[in-house]
C-alpha positions as CSV (number, residue, x, y, z in Angstrom):
1,M,36.5,2.7,-15.8
2,T,36.0,-1.0,-14.9
3,K,32.7,-2.7,-15.4
4,R,31.9,-2.5,-11.7
5,E,32.7,1.2,-11.6
6,I,30.4,1.8,-14.6
7,I,27.6,-0.1,-12.9
8,L,28.0,1.8,-9.7
9,S,28.1,5.1,-11.5
10,K,24.9,4.3,-13.4
11,A,23.2,3.1,-10.3
12,I,24.0,6.4,-8.5
13,E,22.5,8.2,-11.5
14,L,19.3,6.1,-11.3
15,L,19.0,6.6,-7.5
16,T,19.5,10.4,-8.0
17,D,16.6,10.4,-10.5
18,N,14.4,8.4,-8.0
19,P,14.9,10.1,-4.6
20,D,12.3,7.9,-3.0
21,G,14.5,4.9,-3.8
22,L,14.2,1.9,-6.0
23,R,13.6,-1.7,-5.3
24,Y,16.6,-4.0,-6.0
25,S,15.0,-5.7,-9.0
26,E,14.1,-2.4,-10.5
27,L,17.6,-1.0,-9.9
28,V,19.1,-4.0,-11.7
29,K,16.7,-3.8,-14.5
30,K,17.3,-0.1,-15.2
31,T,21.0,-0.5,-14.8
32,K,21.0,-3.3,-17.4
33,E,19.1,-1.0,-19.8
34,L,21.9,1.6,-19.4
35,C,24.6,-1.0,-19.7
36,P,23.5,-3.5,-22.3
37,D,26.9,-4.9,-22.9
38,I,27.6,-5.8,-19.3
39,P,26.4,-9.3,-18.2
40,I,23.4,-9.4,-15.9
41,N,25.2,-11.5,-13.4
42,T,28.0,-8.9,-13.1
43,I,25.3,-6.3,-12.4
44,H,23.7,-8.5,-9.8
45,G,27.0,-9.2,-8.2
46,T,27.8,-5.4,-8.0
47,L,24.5,-4.0,-6.8
48,W,23.1,-6.6,-4.4
49,N,25.2,-4.9,-1.6
50,I,25.7,-1.5,-3.0
51,D,24.9,0.0,0.4
52,I,28.0,-1.8,1.7
53,R,30.1,-0.8,-1.3
54,L,29.2,2.8,-1.0
55,P,28.1,3.3,2.6
56,K,28.4,7.1,2.6
57,R,26.3,7.4,-0.6
58,V,23.7,4.7,-0.5
59,I,21.4,3.5,2.3
60,K,18.9,0.6,2.6
61,P,15.9,2.0,4.4
62,A,13.8,-1.2,4.0
63,R,14.2,-4.8,2.9
64,G,15.1,-4.8,-0.8
65,I,15.1,-1.0,-1.3
66,F,18.1,1.3,-2.0
67,K,18.1,5.1,-2.0
68,L,20.7,7.9,-1.7
69,S,21.7,9.0,1.7
70,V,20.5,12.4,2.9
71,N,23.9,13.9,2.4
72,E,24.2,12.6,-1.1
73,Q,20.7,13.8,-2.1
74,T,21.7,17.3,-0.7
75,E,24.8,17.4,-2.7
76,T,23.2,16.2,-6.0
77,S,20.2,18.6,-5.6
78,P,21.3,22.3,-6.1
79,T,18.1,23.7,-4.6
80,T,15.0,22.3,-3.1
81,A,13.0,24.4,-5.5
82,T,13.6,21.9,-8.3
83,T,11.8,19.1,-6.3
84,V,8.2,18.6,-7.4
85,T,5.9,16.4,-5.4
86,F,2.9,15.0,-7.2
87,E,-0.2,14.6,-5.0
88,P,-3.9,14.1,-5.7
89,T,-5.6,17.3,-7.0
90,A,-7.8,19.1,-4.5
91,K,-10.9,18.2,-6.3
92,I,-10.3,14.5,-5.8
93,K,-11.6,13.2,-2.5
94,E,-11.4,9.8,-0.7
95,E,-15.1,9.5,-1.0
96,D,-14.8,9.3,-4.8
97,F,-13.2,5.9,-4.4
98,Y,-15.6,4.3,-2.0
99,E,-18.2,3.1,-4.4
100,S,-15.7,1.7,-6.9
101,F,-13.8,-0.1,-4.2
102,A,-17.0,-1.6,-2.8
103,D,-17.8,-2.9,-6.3
104,W,-14.2,-4.2,-6.8
105,I,-14.0,-6.1,-3.4
106,V,-17.2,-8.0,-4.3
107,K,-16.7,-8.7,-8.1
108,E,-12.9,-8.8,-8.5
109,L,-11.4,-9.7,-5.1
110,E,-14.5,-11.7,-4.2
111,E,-13.8,-11.1,-0.5
112,C,-17.4,-10.0,0.1
113,T,-20.8,-11.0,-1.1
114,K,-22.0,-7.4,-0.4
115,A,-20.2,-4.1,0.3
116,I,-21.3,-0.6,0.9
117,P,-19.6,2.8,1.1
118,L,-19.7,4.2,4.6
119,G,-17.2,6.7,5.9
120,G,-18.1,9.8,7.9
121,N,-18.9,9.3,11.5
122,R,-21.6,6.7,11.2
123,F,-20.3,4.7,14.2
124,K,-20.2,8.0,16.3
125,D,-17.1,7.2,18.4
126,K,-13.4,8.2,18.4
127,W,-12.4,4.8,17.1
128,G,-13.5,5.7,13.6
129,T,-15.8,4.4,10.9
130,P,-14.6,2.2,8.0
131,D,-14.7,3.9,4.6
132,V,-16.2,0.7,3.1
133,I,-17.7,-2.2,5.0
134,G,-18.8,-5.6,3.6
135,I,-20.2,-8.9,4.5
136,R,-19.4,-12.4,3.3
137,E,-22.4,-14.7,3.6
138,P,-22.7,-18.3,2.5
139,R,-24.5,-18.8,-0.9
140,Q,-27.3,-21.3,-1.3
141,S,-25.1,-23.3,-3.6
142,D,-22.4,-23.8,-0.9
143,I,-22.3,-27.3,0.4
144,V,-20.4,-26.2,3.6
145,K,-21.9,-22.9,4.8
146,L,-19.6,-20.7,6.8
147,P,-20.7,-18.1,9.3
148,T,-21.2,-14.5,8.2
149,E,-18.0,-12.5,8.1
150,I,-17.5,-8.7,8.4
151,I,-14.8,-7.0,6.2
152,S,-13.8,-3.4,6.9
153,V,-11.7,-1.1,4.7
154,E,-9.7,2.0,5.3
155,I,-8.9,4.0,2.1
156,K,-6.2,6.7,2.2
157,T,-5.5,9.1,-0.7
158,D,-3.0,11.2,1.3
159,T,0.5,9.6,1.3
160,N,1.4,11.6,4.4
161,N,-1.1,9.9,6.7
162,L,-0.3,6.2,6.1
163,I,0.6,5.4,9.7
164,T,-2.7,6.9,11.0
165,A,-4.6,4.9,8.3
166,F,-2.9,1.7,9.3
167,G,-3.8,2.3,13.0
168,Q,-7.4,2.7,11.9
169,A,-7.3,-0.5,9.9
170,C,-6.0,-2.3,13.0
171,A,-8.7,-0.8,15.2
172,Y,-11.4,-2.1,12.9
173,K,-10.3,-5.7,13.7
174,L,-12.1,-5.2,17.0
175,F,-15.4,-5.8,15.1
176,S,-14.3,-7.2,11.8
177,H,-13.2,-10.7,10.7
178,K,-10.9,-9.1,8.2
179,S,-9.5,-5.6,7.7
180,Y,-7.9,-3.9,4.7
181,I,-5.9,-0.7,4.2
182,V,-5.9,0.8,0.7
183,I,-3.0,3.2,-0.1
184,P,-1.7,5.1,-3.2
185,N,0.6,3.2,-5.5
186,S,2.5,6.5,-5.8
187,S,3.6,6.1,-2.1
188,S,7.4,5.8,-1.6
189,E,8.8,2.3,-2.0
190,E,10.0,2.7,1.6
191,D,6.5,3.4,3.0
192,I,4.9,0.6,0.9
193,A,7.6,-1.8,2.2
194,R,6.9,-0.8,5.8
195,I,3.2,-1.0,5.5
196,D,3.5,-4.4,3.7
197,G,5.7,-5.7,6.6
198,L,3.2,-4.4,9.2
199,S,0.3,-5.9,7.3
200,L,1.9,-9.4,7.5
201,I,2.6,-8.9,11.2
202,F,-0.9,-7.7,12.1
203,G,-2.9,-9.6,9.5
204,V,-4.2,-6.5,7.8
205,G,-4.7,-6.7,4.0
206,L,-2.8,-4.3,1.8
207,I,-4.2,-3.0,-1.5
208,L,-2.5,-0.4,-3.8
209,F,-4.4,2.0,-6.1
210,N,-4.1,5.0,-8.4
211,N,-5.3,7.9,-6.3
212,T,-5.4,10.3,-9.2
213,N,-8.1,8.8,-11.2
214,P,-11.4,7.8,-9.6
215,E,-12.6,6.4,-13.0
216,Q,-9.8,3.9,-13.2
217,P,-8.3,3.4,-9.7
218,D,-6.6,0.1,-10.7
219,F,-6.9,-1.5,-7.4
220,E,-4.2,-4.2,-6.9
221,I,-4.0,-6.7,-4.1
222,R,-0.6,-6.8,-2.4
223,T,-1.3,-8.8,0.8
224,R,-4.5,-10.7,1.7
225,A,-6.0,-10.0,5.1
226,T,-5.9,-12.7,7.7
227,K,-9.2,-13.8,9.3
228,I,-9.6,-13.4,13.0
229,D,-12.4,-13.8,15.5
230,P,-13.6,-10.2,16.5
231,D,-15.2,-9.3,19.8
232,M,-18.9,-10.1,19.1
233,F,-20.1,-7.4,21.6
234,Y,-18.6,-4.8,19.2
235,V,-19.7,-6.6,16.1
236,N,-23.4,-6.4,17.2
237,K,-23.0,-2.9,18.5
238,Y,-21.8,-1.4,15.2
239,M,-23.8,-3.7,12.9
240,K,-27.0,-2.5,14.5
241,L,-26.2,1.0,13.2
242,I,-26.1,-0.1,9.6
243,E,-28.3,-3.2,9.7
244,D,-30.8,-2.1,7.2
245,E,-28.1,-1.1,4.6
246,L,-25.7,-4.0,4.9
247,F,-28.0,-7.0,5.7
248,S,-31.1,-6.2,3.7
């Protein structure tokens, strides 16, 4: 086999072991580990357009991500029974992450000066209630004091409802200066790439986290939220419902 044939063979093996796909950089890194004697530039030159080299076997579902085609996955998987999907255990709830995220967005991300867990149906309408909501107020030491900002957060532990969660995060922009969506880092690379792209378009912040461990969620900022001017009618409407908790 030529070097390119070896590279392509190993890449197919890696994609077979990772049915959700691999980012280009990860595919190159893992292929290099399997082919230490082949120059890295040769690997780059072979894999950057692997979907064109092997159009019937490899697809590119999102920018920078490669995965096996549906037909190829079917052929390389004898039965669907061997496929195991890891999801959060039934005992772990989204509410388990609200308090830790409220603390993280204040102390680590420093996006808020105060944040509180919310969730439920506190706003009492079909547009939904943020899981965490915070405010950013000027400090006494600030020379230039900015107006108070509202920051809303939608946390989702279920990787099957990311589109719904993103829609909710967008809806919060009606009464929030900034809105964030927090999704599992175990989500497929394709889903993360799409949510990341939508976040840049709509100005929603994206944060990844470990949805299997409420004690160590490892929140990680992926995209910062863009500040916008919300509709002040709705800002005051909803803030009145939580005024004592958030502004006291």
